[in-house]
PQR file of N, CA, C, O and H, with PARSE charges and radii, in Angstrom:
ATOM      1  N   MET A   1     111.283 147.870  85.897 -0.4000 1.5000
ATOM      2  CA  MET A   1     111.741 149.040  85.194 -0.0000 2.0000
ATOM      3  C   MET A   1     110.538 149.934  84.910  0.5500 1.7000
ATOM      4  O   MET A   1     109.530 149.461  84.383 -0.5500 1.4000
ATOM      5  N   PRO A   2     110.628 151.213  85.249 -0.5600 1.5000
ATOM      6  CA  PRO A   2     109.499 152.104  85.000  0.2800 2.0000
ATOM      7  C   PRO A   2     109.192 152.212  83.514  0.5500 1.7000
ATOM      8  O   PRO A   2     110.095 152.281  82.681 -0.5500 1.4000
ATOM      9  N   LYS A   3     107.922 152.225  83.202 -0.4000 1.5000
ATOM     10  CA  LYS A   3     107.484 152.297  81.810 -0.0000 2.0000
ATOM     11  C   LYS A   3     108.036 153.535  81.120  0.5500 1.7000
ATOM     12  O   LYS A   3     108.409 153.476  79.949 -0.5500 1.4000
ATOM     13  H   LYS A   3     107.188 152.169  83.879  0.4000 1.0000
ATOM     14  N   THR A   4     108.093 154.663  81.838 -0.4000 1.5000
ATOM     15  CA  THR A   4     108.526 155.907  81.225 -0.0000 2.0000
ATOM     16  C   THR A   4     109.971 155.841  80.766  0.5500 1.7000
ATOM     17  O   THR A   4     110.307 156.474  79.765 -0.5500 1.4000
ATOM     18  H   THR A   4     107.791 154.711  82.789  0.4000 1.0000
ATOM     19  N   LYS A   5     110.839 155.110  81.444 -0.4000 1.5000
ATOM     20  CA  LYS A   5     112.240 154.997  81.038 -0.0000 2.0000
ATOM     21  C   LYS A   5     112.352 154.301  79.689  0.5500 1.7000
ATOM     22  O   LYS A   5     113.078 154.773  78.813 -0.5500 1.4000
ATOM     23  H   LYS A   5     110.566 154.596  82.257  0.4000 1.0000
ATOM     24  N   LEU A   6     111.652 153.193  79.506 -0.4000 1.5000
ATOM     25  CA  LEU A   6     111.678 152.506  78.219 -0.0000 2.0000
ATOM     26  C   LEU A   6     110.980 153.326  77.146  0.5500 1.7000
ATOM     27  O   LEU A   6     111.409 153.331  75.992 -0.5500 1.4000
ATOM     28  H   LEU A   6     111.062 152.810  80.218  0.4000 1.0000
ATOM     29  N   ALA A   7     109.926 154.007  77.509 -0.4000 1.5000
ATOM     30  CA  ALA A   7     109.157 154.787  76.539 -0.0000 2.0000
ATOM     31  C   ALA A   7     109.968 155.952  75.995  0.5500 1.7000
ATOM     32  O   ALA A   7     109.791 156.344  74.842 -0.5500 1.4000
ATOM     33  H   ALA A   7     109.578 154.003  78.447  0.4000 1.0000
ATOM     34  N   THR A   8     110.855 156.509  76.812 -0.4000 1.5000
ATOM     35  CA  THR A   8     111.613 157.683  76.379 -0.0000 2.0000
ATOM     36  C   THR A   8     113.011 157.341  75.895  0.5500 1.7000
ATOM     37  O   THR A   8     113.681 158.201  75.323 -0.5500 1.4000
ATOM     38  H   THR A   8     110.998 156.190  77.749  0.4000 1.0000
ATOM     39  N   SER A   9     113.470 156.122  76.102 -0.4000 1.5000
ATOM     40  CA  SER A   9     114.820 155.754  75.700 -0.0000 2.0000
ATOM     41  C   SER A   9     114.883 155.552  74.194  0.5500 1.7000
ATOM     42  O   SER A   9     114.081 154.818  73.616 -0.5500 1.4000
ATOM     43  H   SER A   9     112.926 155.424  76.567  0.4000 1.0000
ATOM     44  N   ARG A  10     115.823 156.200  73.585 -0.4000 1.5000
ATOM     45  CA  ARG A  10     116.008 156.087  72.141 -0.0000 2.0000
ATOM     46  C   ARG A  10     116.908 154.890  71.814  0.5500 1.7000
ATOM     47  O   ARG A  10     116.860 154.338  70.715 -0.5500 1.4000
ATOM     48  H   ARG A  10     116.474 156.797  74.055  0.4000 1.0000
ATOM     49  N   PHE A  11     117.729 154.507  72.797 -0.4000 1.5000
ATOM     50  CA  PHE A  11     118.673 153.420  72.591 -0.0000 2.0000
ATOM     51  C   PHE A  11     118.488 152.335  73.647  0.5500 1.7000
ATOM     52  O   PHE A  11     118.321 152.618  74.834 -0.5500 1.4000
ATOM     53  H   PHE A  11     117.768 154.955  73.690  0.4000 1.0000
ATOM     54  N   LEU A  12     118.523 151.093  73.186 -0.4000 1.5000
ATOM     55  CA  LEU A  12     118.390 149.948  74.071 -0.0000 2.0000
ATOM     56  C   LEU A  12     119.541 148.994  73.789  0.5500 1.7000
ATOM     57  O   LEU A  12     119.995 148.877  72.651 -0.5500 1.4000
ATOM     58  H   LEU A  12     118.659 150.863  72.223  0.4000 1.0000
ATOM     59  N   ILE A  13     120.009 148.315  74.826 -0.4000 1.5000
ATOM     60  CA  ILE A  13     121.033 147.288  74.626 -0.0000 2.0000
ATOM     61  C   ILE A  13     120.364 145.937  74.803  0.5500 1.7000
ATOM     62  O   ILE A  13     119.600 145.723  75.744 -0.5500 1.4000
ATOM     63  H   ILE A  13     119.640 148.410  75.750  0.4000 1.0000
ATOM     64  N   CYS A  14     120.660 145.034  73.889 -0.4000 1.5000
ATOM     65  CA  CYS A  14     120.090 143.686  73.941 -0.0000 2.0000
ATOM     66  C   CYS A  14     120.847 142.875  74.993  0.5500 1.7000
ATOM     67  O   CYS A  14     122.065 142.722  74.912 -0.5500 1.4000
ATOM     68  H   CYS A  14     121.281 145.207  73.124  0.4000 1.0000
ATOM     69  N   VAL A  15     120.123 142.368  75.963 -0.4000 1.5000
ATOM     70  CA  VAL A  15     120.739 141.562  77.023 -0.0000 2.0000
ATOM     71  C   VAL A  15     120.360 140.084  76.897  0.5500 1.7000
ATOM     72  O   VAL A  15     120.921 139.238  77.593 -0.5500 1.4000
ATOM     73  H   VAL A  15     119.133 142.492  76.029  0.4000 1.0000
ATOM     74  N   GLU A  16     119.424 139.778  76.025 -0.4000 1.5000
ATOM     75  CA  GLU A  16     119.000 138.392  75.795 -0.0000 2.0000
ATOM     76  C   GLU A  16     118.393 138.303  74.399  0.5500 1.7000
ATOM     77  O   GLU A  16     117.658 139.197  73.979 -0.5500 1.4000
ATOM     78  H   GLU A  16     118.967 140.465  75.459  0.4000 1.0000
ATOM     79  N   ASN A  17     118.699 137.224  73.682 -0.4000 1.5000
ATOM     80  CA  ASN A  17     118.130 137.067  72.335 -0.0000 2.0000
ATOM     81  C   ASN A  17     117.492 135.692  72.125  0.5500 1.7000
ATOM     82  O   ASN A  17     117.290 135.265  70.988 -0.5500 1.4000
ATOM     83  H   ASN A  17     119.296 136.498  74.022  0.4000 1.0000
ATOM     84  N   LYS A  18     117.180 135.008  73.213 -0.4000 1.5000
ATOM     85  CA  LYS A  18     116.582 133.676  73.119 -0.0000 2.0000
ATOM     86  C   LYS A  18     115.299 133.741  72.279  0.5500 1.7000
ATOM     87  O   LYS A  18     114.379 134.505  72.571 -0.5500 1.4000
ATOM     88  H   LYS A  18     117.344 135.355  74.137  0.4000 1.0000
ATOM     89  N   GLY A  19     115.271 132.930  71.246 -0.4000 1.5000
ATOM     90  CA  GLY A  19     114.133 132.904  70.339 -0.0000 2.0000
ATOM     91  C   GLY A  19     114.242 133.905  69.191  0.5500 1.7000
ATOM     92  O   GLY A  19     113.407 133.914  68.287 -0.5500 1.4000
ATOM     93  H   GLY A  19     116.018 132.309  71.009  0.4000 1.0000
ATOM     94  N   TYR A  20     115.278 134.751  69.230 -0.4000 1.5000
ATOM     95  CA  TYR A  20     115.438 135.796  68.205 -0.0000 2.0000
ATOM     96  C   TYR A  20     116.888 135.903  67.749  0.5500 1.7000
ATOM     97  O   TYR A  20     117.339 136.991  67.391 -0.5500 1.4000
ATOM     98  H   TYR A  20     115.957 134.744  69.965  0.4000 1.0000
ATOM     99  N   LYS A  21     117.620 134.805  67.754 -0.4000 1.5000
ATOM    100  CA  LYS A  21     119.062 134.834  67.464 -0.0000 2.0000
ATOM    101  C   LYS A  21     119.389 135.362  66.067  0.5500 1.7000
ATOM    102  O   LYS A  21     120.453 135.952  65.876 -0.5500 1.4000
ATOM    103  H   LYS A  21     117.253 133.921  68.044  0.4000 1.0000
ATOM    104  N   ALA A  22     118.518 135.168  65.103 -0.4000 1.5000
ATOM    105  CA  ALA A  22     118.768 135.674  63.752 -0.0000 2.0000
ATOM    106  C   ALA A  22     118.483 137.172  63.641  0.5500 1.7000
ATOM    107  O   ALA A  22     118.976 137.835  62.727 -0.5500 1.4000
ATOM    108  H   ALA A  22     117.654 134.688  65.258  0.4000 1.0000
ATOM    109  N   SER A  23     117.695 137.700  64.564 -0.4000 1.5000
ATOM    110  CA  SER A  23     117.261 139.093  64.480 -0.0000 2.0000
ATOM    111  C   SER A  23     117.960 140.024  65.443  0.5500 1.7000
ATOM    112  O   SER A  23     118.056 141.224  65.186 -0.5500 1.4000
ATOM    113  H   SER A  23     117.295 137.162  65.306  0.4000 1.0000
ATOM    114  N   LEU A  24     118.460 139.478  66.572 -0.4000 1.5000
ATOM    115  CA  LEU A  24     119.055 140.311  67.622 -0.0000 2.0000
ATOM    116  C   LEU A  24     120.398 139.747  68.061  0.5500 1.7000
ATOM    117  O   LEU A  24     120.575 138.533  68.159 -0.5500 1.4000
ATOM    118  H   LEU A  24     118.381 138.503  66.781  0.4000 1.0000
ATOM    119  N   GLU A  25     121.338 140.645  68.324 -0.4000 1.5000
ATOM    120  CA  GLU A  25     122.646 140.253  68.837 -0.0000 2.0000
ATOM    121  C   GLU A  25     122.778 140.736  70.277  0.5500 1.7000
ATOM    122  O   GLU A  25     122.530 141.905  70.574 -0.5500 1.4000
ATOM    123  H   GLU A  25     121.194 141.631  68.245  0.4000 1.0000
ATOM    124  N   LYS A  26     123.172 139.826  71.171 -0.4000 1.5000
ATOM    125  CA  LYS A  26     123.399 140.219  72.558 -0.0000 2.0000
ATOM    126  C   LYS A  26     124.521 141.244  72.632  0.5500 1.7000
ATOM    127  O   LYS A  26     125.485 141.192  71.867 -0.5500 1.4000
ATOM    128  H   LYS A  26     123.374 138.876  70.930  0.4000 1.0000
ATOM    129  N   ARG A  27     124.377 142.177  73.568 -0.4000 1.5000
ATOM    130  CA  ARG A  27     125.347 143.248  73.839 -0.0000 2.0000
ATOM    131  C   ARG A  27     125.404 144.300  72.727  0.5500 1.7000
ATOM    132  O   ARG A  27     126.299 145.144  72.736 -0.5500 1.4000
ATOM    133  H   ARG A  27     123.595 142.219  74.190  0.4000 1.0000
ATOM    134  N   LYS A  28     124.490 144.270  71.793 -0.4000 1.5000
ATOM    135  CA  LYS A  28     124.451 145.278  70.726 -0.0000 2.0000
ATOM    136  C   LYS A  28     123.440 146.362  71.086  0.5500 1.7000
ATOM    137  O   LYS A  28     122.395 146.090  71.677 -0.5500 1.4000
ATOM    138  H   LYS A  28     123.763 143.584  71.786  0.4000 1.0000
ATOM    139  N   VAL A  29     123.777 147.599  70.716 -0.4000 1.5000
ATOM    140  CA  VAL A  29     122.880 148.730  70.941 -0.0000 2.0000
ATOM    141  C   VAL A  29     121.930 148.842  69.758  0.5500 1.7000
ATOM    142  O   VAL A  29     122.349 148.807  68.601 -0.5500 1.4000
ATOM    143  H   VAL A  29     124.626 147.820  70.236  0.4000 1.0000
ATOM    144  N   TYR A  30     120.638 148.979  70.066 -0.4000 1.5000
ATOM    145  CA  TYR A  30     119.611 149.111  69.041 -0.0000 2.0000
ATOM    146  C   TYR A  30     118.867 150.435  69.201  0.5500 1.7000
ATOM    147  O   TYR A  30     118.697 150.944  70.309 -0.5500 1.4000
ATOM    148  H   TYR A  30     120.298 149.008  71.006  0.4000 1.0000
ATOM    149  N   VAL A  31     118.437 150.969  68.084 -0.4000 1.5000
ATOM    150  CA  VAL A  31     117.599 152.168  68.084 -0.0000 2.0000
ATOM    151  C   VAL A  31     116.163 151.723  68.313  0.5500 1.7000
ATOM    152  O   VAL A  31     115.672 150.804  67.657 -0.5500 1.4000
ATOM    153  H   VAL A  31     118.576 150.557  67.184  0.4000 1.0000
ATOM    154  N   SER A  32     115.500 152.381  69.246 -0.4000 1.5000
ATOM    155  CA  SER A  32     114.094 152.058  69.499 -0.0000 2.0000
ATOM    156  C   SER A  32     113.205 153.155  68.940  0.5500 1.7000
ATOM    157  O   SER A  32     113.620 154.304  68.793 -0.5500 1.4000
ATOM    158  H   SER A  32     115.899 153.127  69.779  0.4000 1.0000
ATOM    159  N   ILE A  33     111.989 152.777  68.636 -0.4000 1.5000
ATOM    160  CA  ILE A  33     110.989 153.718  68.132 -0.0000 2.0000
ATOM    161  C   ILE A  33     109.866 153.761  69.161  0.5500 1.7000
ATOM    162  O   ILE A  33     109.287 152.726  69.492 -0.5500 1.4000
ATOM    163  H   ILE A  33     111.652 151.844  68.756  0.4000 1.0000
ATOM    164  N   PRO A  34     109.556 154.954  69.670 -0.5600 1.5000
ATOM    165  CA  PRO A  34     108.489 155.036  70.683  0.2800 2.0000
ATOM    166  C   PRO A  34     107.182 154.421  70.184  0.5500 1.7000
ATOM    167  O   PRO A  34     106.736 154.692  69.070 -0.5500 1.4000
ATOM    168  N   ASP A  35     106.581 153.590  71.031 -0.4000 1.5000
ATOM    169  CA  ASP A  35     105.320 152.937  70.696 -0.0000 2.0000
ATOM    170  C   ASP A  35     104.605 152.618  72.009  0.5500 1.7000
ATOM    171  O   ASP A  35     104.806 151.554  72.596 -0.5500 1.4000
ATOM    172  H   ASP A  35     106.943 153.370  71.937  0.4000 1.0000
ATOM    173  N   ALA A  36     103.774 153.548  72.458 -0.4000 1.5000
ATOM    174  CA  ALA A  36     103.081 153.392  73.738 -0.0000 2.0000
ATOM    175  C   ALA A  36     102.181 152.163  73.748  0.5500 1.7000
ATOM    176  O   ALA A  36     102.046 151.508  74.781 -0.5500 1.4000
ATOM    177  H   ALA A  36     103.611 154.412  71.982  0.4000 1.0000
ATOM    178  N   GLY A  37     101.574 151.845  72.632 -0.4000 1.5000
ATOM    179  CA  GLY A  37     100.705 150.677  72.548 -0.0000 2.0000
ATOM    180  C   GLY A  37     101.477 149.387  72.780  0.5500 1.7000
ATOM    181  O   GLY A  37     100.991 148.477  73.452 -0.5500 1.4000
ATOM    182  H   GLY A  37     101.683 152.377  71.792  0.4000 1.0000
ATOM    183  N   ALA A  38     102.675 149.312  72.226 -0.4000 1.5000
ATOM    184  CA  ALA A  38     103.511 148.125  72.414 -0.0000 2.0000
ATOM    185  C   ALA A  38     103.898 147.970  73.880  0.5500 1.7000
ATOM    186  O   ALA A  38     103.877 146.861  74.414 -0.5500 1.4000
ATOM    187  H   ALA A  38     103.070 150.051  71.680  0.4000 1.0000
ATOM    188  N   LEU A  39     104.249 149.070  74.528 -0.4000 1.5000
ATOM    189  CA  LEU A  39     104.641 149.008  75.939 -0.0000 2.0000
ATOM    190  C   LEU A  39     103.522 148.473  76.815  0.5500 1.7000
ATOM    191  O   LEU A  39     103.776 147.773  77.796 -0.5500 1.4000
ATOM    192  H   LEU A  39     104.266 149.970  74.094  0.4000 1.0000
ATOM    193  N   LYS A  40     102.293 148.799  76.466 -0.4000 1.5000
ATOM    194  CA  LYS A  40     101.147 148.300  77.238 -0.0000 2.0000
ATOM    195  C   LYS A  40     101.063 146.780  77.184  0.5500 1.7000
ATOM    196  O   LYS A  40     100.461 146.150  78.054 -0.5500 1.4000
ATOM    197  H   LYS A  40     102.087 149.368  75.670  0.4000 1.0000
ATOM    198  N   HIS A  41     101.672 146.196  76.152 -0.4000 1.5000
ATOM    199  CA  HIS A  41     101.649 144.745  75.975 -0.0000 2.0000
ATOM    200  C   HIS A  41     103.007 144.114  76.300  0.5500 1.7000
ATOM    201  O   HIS A  41     103.259 142.958  75.958 -0.5500 1.4000
ATOM    202  H   HIS A  41     102.161 146.707  75.445  0.4000 1.0000
ATOM    203  N   GLY A  42     103.883 144.889  76.970 -0.4000 1.5000
ATOM    204  CA  GLY A  42     105.175 144.356  77.388 -0.0000 2.0000
ATOM    205  C   GLY A  42     106.184 144.218  76.265  0.5500 1.7000
ATOM    206  O   GLY A  42     107.086 143.383  76.335 -0.5500 1.4000
ATOM    207  H   GLY A  42     103.678 145.827  77.248  0.4000 1.0000
ATOM    208  N   GLN A  43     106.037 145.039  75.221 -0.4000 1.5000
ATOM    209  CA  GLN A  43     106.939 144.967  74.082 -0.0000 2.0000
ATOM    210  C   GLN A  43     107.539 146.327  73.765  0.5500 1.7000
ATOM    211  O   GLN A  43     107.021 147.361  74.186 -0.5500 1.4000
ATOM    212  H   GLN A  43     105.304 145.718  75.164  0.4000 1.0000
ATOM    213  N   VAL A  44     108.637 146.314  73.019 -0.4000 1.5000
ATOM    214  CA  VAL A  44     109.267 147.534  72.522 -0.0000 2.0000
ATOM    215  C   VAL A  44     109.462 147.394  71.018  0.5500 1.7000
ATOM    216  O   VAL A  44     109.639 146.292  70.499 -0.5500 1.4000
ATOM    217  H   VAL A  44     109.058 145.474  72.677  0.4000 1.0000
ATOM    218  N   ARG A  45     109.427 148.530  70.329 -0.4000 1.5000
ATOM    219  CA  ARG A  45     109.640 148.533  68.877 -0.0000 2.0000
ATOM    220  C   ARG A  45     111.110 148.875  68.632  0.5500 1.7000
ATOM    221  O   ARG A  45     111.594 149.928  69.047 -0.5500 1.4000
ATOM    222  H   ARG A  45     109.283 149.426  70.751  0.4000 1.0000
ATOM    223  N   VAL A  46     111.808 147.966  67.951 -0.4000 1.5000
ATOM    224  CA  VAL A  46     113.254 148.083  67.764 -0.0000 2.0000
ATOM    225  C   VAL A  46     113.598 147.879  66.290  0.5500 1.7000
ATOM    226  O   VAL A  46     113.004 147.040  65.613 -0.5500 1.4000
ATOM    227  H   VAL A  46     111.415 147.111  67.614  0.4000 1.0000
ATOM    228  N   VAL A  47     114.564 148.655  65.803 -0.4000 1.5000
ATOM    229  CA  VAL A  47     115.093 148.435  64.461 -0.0000 2.0000
ATOM    230  C   VAL A  47     116.141 147.333  64.607  0.5500 1.7000
ATOM    231  O   VAL A  47     117.186 147.539  65.224 -0.5500 1.4000
ATOM    232  H   VAL A  47     115.047 149.337  66.353  0.4000 1.0000
ATOM    233  N   ASP A  48     115.850 146.144  64.026 -0.4000 1.5000
ATOM    234  CA  ASP A  48     116.712 144.976  64.234 -0.0000 2.0000
ATOM    235  C   ASP A  48     117.724 144.796  63.102  0.5500 1.7000
ATOM    236  O   ASP A  48     117.950 145.705  62.304 -0.5500 1.4000
ATOM    237  H   ASP A  48     115.002 145.977  63.524  0.4000 1.0000
ATOM    238  N   GLU A  49     118.326 143.612  63.047 -0.4000 1.5000
ATOM    239  CA  GLU A  49     119.361 143.316  62.056 -0.0000 2.0000
ATOM    240  C   GLU A  49     118.877 143.418  60.612  0.5500 1.7000
ATOM    241  O   GLU A  49     119.686 143.613  59.704 -0.5500 1.4000
ATOM    242  H   GLU A  49     118.143 142.873  63.696  0.4000 1.0000
ATOM    243  N   SER A  50     117.585 143.290  60.390 -0.4000 1.5000
ATOM    244  CA  SER A  50     117.044 143.390  59.032 -0.0000 2.0000
ATOM    245  C   SER A  50     116.949 144.842  58.562  0.5500 1.7000
ATOM    246  O   SER A  50     116.763 145.110  57.375 -0.5500 1.4000
ATOM    247  H   SER A  50     116.928 143.131  61.127  0.4000 1.0000
ATOM    248  N   GLY A  51     117.079 145.776  59.510 -0.4000 1.5000
ATOM    249  CA  GLY A  51     116.942 147.189  59.175 -0.0000 2.0000
ATOM    250  C   GLY A  51     115.503 147.671  59.285  0.5500 1.7000
ATOM    251  O   GLY A  51     115.220 148.850  59.071 -0.5500 1.4000
ATOM    252  H   GLY A  51     117.230 145.558  60.475  0.4000 1.0000
ATOM    253  N   GLU A  52     114.601 146.764  59.617 -0.4000 1.5000
ATOM    254  CA  GLU A  52     113.182 147.090  59.786 -0.0000 2.0000
ATOM    255  C   GLU A  52     112.853 147.135  61.274  0.5500 1.7000
ATOM    256  O   GLU A  52     113.575 146.570  62.096 -0.5500 1.4000
ATOM    257  H   GLU A  52     114.831 145.806  59.791  0.4000 1.0000
ATOM    258  N   ASP A  53     111.750 147.816  61.615 -0.4000 1.5000
ATOM    259  CA  ASP A  53     111.348 147.847  63.020 -0.0000 2.0000
ATOM    260  C   ASP A  53     110.313 146.761  63.292  0.5500 1.7000
ATOM    261  O   ASP A  53     109.369 146.556  62.529 -0.5500 1.4000
ATOM    262  H   ASP A  53     111.164 148.275  60.948  0.4000 1.0000
ATOM    263  N   TYR A  54     110.530 146.077  64.412 -0.4000 1.5000
ATOM    264  CA  TYR A  54     109.652 144.995  64.849 -0.0000 2.0000
ATOM    265  C   TYR A  54     109.433 145.093  66.352  0.5500 1.7000
ATOM    266  O   TYR A  54     110.193 145.751  67.063 -0.5500 1.4000
ATOM    267  H   TYR A  54     111.297 146.244  65.032  0.4000 1.0000
ATOM    268  N   LEU A  55     108.403 144.439  66.817 -0.4000 1.5000
ATOM    269  CA  LEU A  55     108.129 144.391  68.251 -0.0000 2.0000
ATOM    270  C   LEU A  55     108.831 143.184  68.865  0.5500 1.7000
ATOM    271  O   LEU A  55     108.822 142.084  68.313 -0.5500 1.4000
ATOM    272  H   LEU A  55     107.786 143.904  66.240  0.4000 1.0000
ATOM    273  N   TYR A  56     109.442 143.427  70.029 -0.4000 1.5000
ATOM    274  CA  TYR A  56     110.118 142.373  70.795 -0.0000 2.0000
ATOM    275  C   TYR A  56     109.735 142.518  72.254  0.5500 1.7000
ATOM    276  O   TYR A  56     109.351 143.603  72.691 -0.5500 1.4000
ATOM    277  H   TYR A  56     109.449 144.321  70.478  0.4000 1.0000
ATOM    278  N   PRO A  57     109.835 141.432  73.017 -0.5600 1.5000
ATOM    279  CA  PRO A  57     109.576 141.525  74.455  0.2800 2.0000
ATOM    280  C   PRO A  57     110.553 142.511  75.101  0.5500 1.7000
ATOM    281  O   PRO A  57     111.756 142.456  74.843 -0.5500 1.4000
ATOM    282  N   LYS A  58     110.039 143.404  75.934 -0.4000 1.5000
ATOM    283  CA  LYS A  58     110.915 144.410  76.546 -0.0000 2.0000
ATOM    284  C   LYS A  58     111.932 143.790  77.487  0.5500 1.7000
ATOM    285  O   LYS A  58     112.939 144.421  77.808 -0.5500 1.4000
ATOM    286  H   LYS A  58     109.062 143.449  76.144  0.4000 1.0000
ATOM    287  N   SER A  59     111.686 142.560  77.938 -0.4000 1.5000
ATOM    288  CA  SER A  59     112.630 141.883  78.828 -0.0000 2.0000
ATOM    289  C   SER A  59     113.959 141.554  78.150  0.5500 1.7000
ATOM    290  O   SER A  59     114.927 141.208  78.827 -0.5500 1.4000
ATOM    291  H   SER A  59     110.868 142.047  77.678  0.4000 1.0000
ATOM    292  N   LEU A  60     114.016 141.656  76.832 -0.4000 1.5000
ATOM    293  CA  LEU A  60     115.247 141.369  76.098 -0.0000 2.0000
ATOM    294  C   LEU A  60     116.212 142.548  76.081  0.5500 1.7000
ATOM    295  O   LEU A  60     117.351 142.410  75.637 -0.5500 1.4000
ATOM    296  H   LEU A  60     113.230 141.937  76.281  0.4000 1.0000
ATOM    297  N   PHE A  61     115.762 143.712  76.563 -0.4000 1.5000
ATOM    298  CA  PHE A  61     116.542 144.942  76.445 -0.0000 2.0000
ATOM    299  C   PHE A  61     116.614 145.714  77.753  0.5500 1.7000
ATOM    300  O   PHE A  61     115.772 145.568  78.638 -0.5500 1.4000
ATOM    301  H   PHE A  61     114.836 143.824  76.924  0.4000 1.0000
ATOM    302  N   LEU A  62     117.656 146.546  77.844 -0.4000 1.5000
ATOM    303  CA  LEU A  62     117.762 147.534  78.911 -0.0000 2.0000
ATOM    304  C   LEU A  62     118.009 148.884  78.246  0.5500 1.7000
ATOM    305  O   LEU A  62     118.770 148.963  77.282 -0.5500 1.4000
ATOM    306  H   LEU A  62     118.341 146.664  77.125  0.4000 1.0000
ATOM    307  N   PRO A  63     117.377 149.948  78.746 -0.5600 1.5000
ATOM    308  CA  PRO A  63     117.614 151.272  78.173  0.2800 2.0000
ATOM    309  C   PRO A  63     118.987 151.786  78.566  0.5500 1.7000
ATOM    310  O   PRO A  63     119.468 151.502  79.663 -0.5500 1.4000
ATOM    311  N   ILE A  64     119.618 152.537  77.680 -0.4000 1.5000
ATOM    312  CA  ILE A  64     120.905 153.143  77.991 -0.0000 2.0000
ATOM    313  C   ILE A  64     120.865 154.626  77.656  0.5500 1.7000
ATOM    314  O   ILE A  64     120.093 155.071  76.806 -0.5500 1.4000
ATOM    315  H   ILE A  64     119.227 152.767  76.789  0.4000 1.0000
ATOM    316  N   THR A  65     121.706 155.370  78.336 -0.4000 1.5000
ATOM    317  CA  THR A  65     121.865 156.796  78.078 -0.0000 2.0000
ATOM    318  C   THR A  65     123.213 156.989  77.408  0.5500 1.7000
ATOM    319  O   THR A  65     124.221 156.451  77.865 -0.5500 1.4000
ATOM    320  H   THR A  65     122.333 155.009  79.026  0.4000 1.0000
ATOM    321  N   VAL A  66     123.234 157.750  76.331 -0.4000 1.5000
ATOM    322  CA  VAL A  66     124.487 157.982  75.607 -0.0000 2.0000
ATOM    323  C   VAL A  66     124.744 159.481  75.502  0.5500 1.7000
ATOM    324  O   VAL A  66     123.818 160.290  75.564 -0.5500 1.4000
ATOM    325  H   VAL A  66     122.415 158.187  75.959  0.4000 1.0000
ATOM    326  N   SER A  67     126.007 159.835  75.343 -0.4000 1.5000
ATOM    327  CA  SER A  67     126.375 161.241  75.179 -0.0000 2.0000
ATOM    328  C   SER A  67     125.870 161.736  73.823  0.5500 1.7000
ATOM    329  O   SER A  67     125.513 160.944  72.951 -0.5500 1.4000
ATOM    330  H   SER A  67     126.760 159.179  75.292  0.4000 1.0000
ATOM    331  N   ALA A  68     125.848 163.038  73.668 -0.4000 1.5000
ATOM    332  CA  ALA A  68     125.367 163.628  72.417 -0.0000 2.0000
ATOM    333  C   ALA A  68     126.230 163.194  71.236  0.5500 1.7000
ATOM    334  O   ALA A  68     125.701 162.926  70.157 -0.5500 1.4000
ATOM    335  H   ALA A  68     126.138 163.681  74.376  0.4000 1.0000
ATOM    336  N   SER A  69     127.543 163.120  71.420 -0.4000 1.5000
ATOM    337  CA  SER A  69     128.426 162.733  70.321 -0.0000 2.0000
ATOM    338  C   SER A  69     128.235 161.258  69.943  0.5500 1.7000
ATOM    339  O   SER A  69     128.262 160.908  68.763 -0.5500 1.4000
ATOM    340  H   SER A  69     127.972 163.337  72.297  0.4000 1.0000
ATOM    341  N   LEU A  70     128.042 160.399  70.945 -0.4000 1.5000
ATOM    342  CA  LEU A  70     127.800 158.988  70.656 -0.0000 2.0000
ATOM    343  C   LEU A  70     126.441 158.800  69.999  0.5500 1.7000
ATOM    344  O   LEU A  70     126.295 157.992  69.081 -0.5500 1.4000
ATOM    345  H   LEU A  70     128.020 160.682  71.904  0.4000 1.0000
ATOM    346  N   ARG A  71     125.454 159.541  70.464 -0.4000 1.5000
ATOM    347  CA  ARG A  71     124.114 159.486  69.863 -0.0000 2.0000
ATOM    348  C   ARG A  71     124.183 159.821  68.380  0.5500 1.7000
ATOM    349  O   ARG A  71     123.592 159.132  67.549 -0.5500 1.4000
ATOM    350  H   ARG A  71     125.572 160.197  71.210  0.4000 1.0000
ATOM    351  N   LYS A  72     124.904 160.874  68.061 -0.4000 1.5000
ATOM    352  CA  LYS A  72     125.045 161.309  66.667 -0.0000 2.0000
ATOM    353  C   LYS A  72     125.733 160.223  65.836  0.5500 1.7000
ATOM    354  O   LYS A  72     125.318 159.943  64.711 -0.5500 1.4000
ATOM    355  H   LYS A  72     125.384 161.434  68.736  0.4000 1.0000
ATOM    356  N   ALA A  73     126.779 159.615  66.389 -0.4000 1.5000
ATOM    357  CA  ALA A  73     127.513 158.571  65.674 -0.0000 2.0000
ATOM    358  C   ALA A  73     126.645 157.331  65.451  0.5500 1.7000
ATOM    359  O   ALA A  73     126.675 156.739  64.372 -0.5500 1.4000
ATOM    360  H   ALA A  73     127.116 159.843  67.303  0.4000 1.0000
ATOM    361  N   ILE A  74     125.883 156.941  66.456 -0.4000 1.5000
ATOM    362  CA  ILE A  74     125.011 155.764  66.322 -0.0000 2.0000
ATOM    363  C   ILE A  74     123.953 156.002  65.258  0.5500 1.7000
ATOM    364  O   ILE A  74     123.716 155.141  64.411 -0.5500 1.4000
ATOM    365  H   ILE A  74     125.859 157.421  67.333  0.4000 1.0000
ATOM    366  N   LEU A  75     123.320 157.159  65.297 -0.4000 1.5000
ATOM    367  CA  LEU A  75     122.261 157.449  64.326 -0.0000 2.0000
ATOM    368  C   LEU A  75     122.817 157.583  62.907  0.5500 1.7000
ATOM    369  O   LEU A  75     122.149 157.224  61.937 -0.5500 1.4000
ATOM    370  H   LEU A  75     123.513 157.859  65.985  0.4000 1.0000
ATOM    371  N   LYS A  76     124.031 158.097  62.791 -0.4000 1.5000
ATOM    372  CA  LYS A  76     124.657 158.218  61.471 -0.0000 2.0000
ATOM    373  C   LYS A  76     124.954 156.832  60.895  0.5500 1.7000
ATOM    374  O   LYS A  76     124.799 156.605  59.695 -0.5500 1.4000
ATOM    375  H   LYS A  76     124.574 158.389  63.579  0.4000 1.0000
ATOM    376  N   ALA A  77     125.381 155.909  61.760 -0.4000 1.5000
ATOM    377  CA  ALA A  77     125.722 154.560  61.316 -0.0000 2.0000
ATOM    378  C   ALA A  77     124.495 153.690  61.074  0.5500 1.7000
ATOM    379  O   ALA A  77     124.579 152.683  60.371 -0.5500 1.4000
ATOM    380  H   ALA A  77     125.507 156.093  62.734  0.4000 1.0000
ATOM    381  N   ALA A  78     123.363 154.067  61.648 -0.4000 1.5000
ATOM    382  CA  ALA A  78     122.152 153.237  61.546 -0.0000 2.0000
ATOM    383  C   ALA A  78     121.536 153.299  60.167  0.5500 1.7000
ATOM    384  O   ALA A  78     120.515 152.658  59.918 -0.5500 1.4000
ATOM    385  H   ALA A  78     123.295 154.885  62.219  0.4000 1.0000
TER
END
């Protein structure tokens, strides 16, 4: 996956939560926070179930594109 896609994606879907079952739910959409330093180390910064942002392996997520109306709804609910 190109680094730029993950770096610019505001939303990621969790495709694996091995080792992070208390913090991440599979098939759930998460808000990501851009962090170029984390990407250099193979990680992404994600707001998890605790409501705080943490670094996770980028292999646990795939970037998704959402419509403007869905984006607004997700951010309002977050």
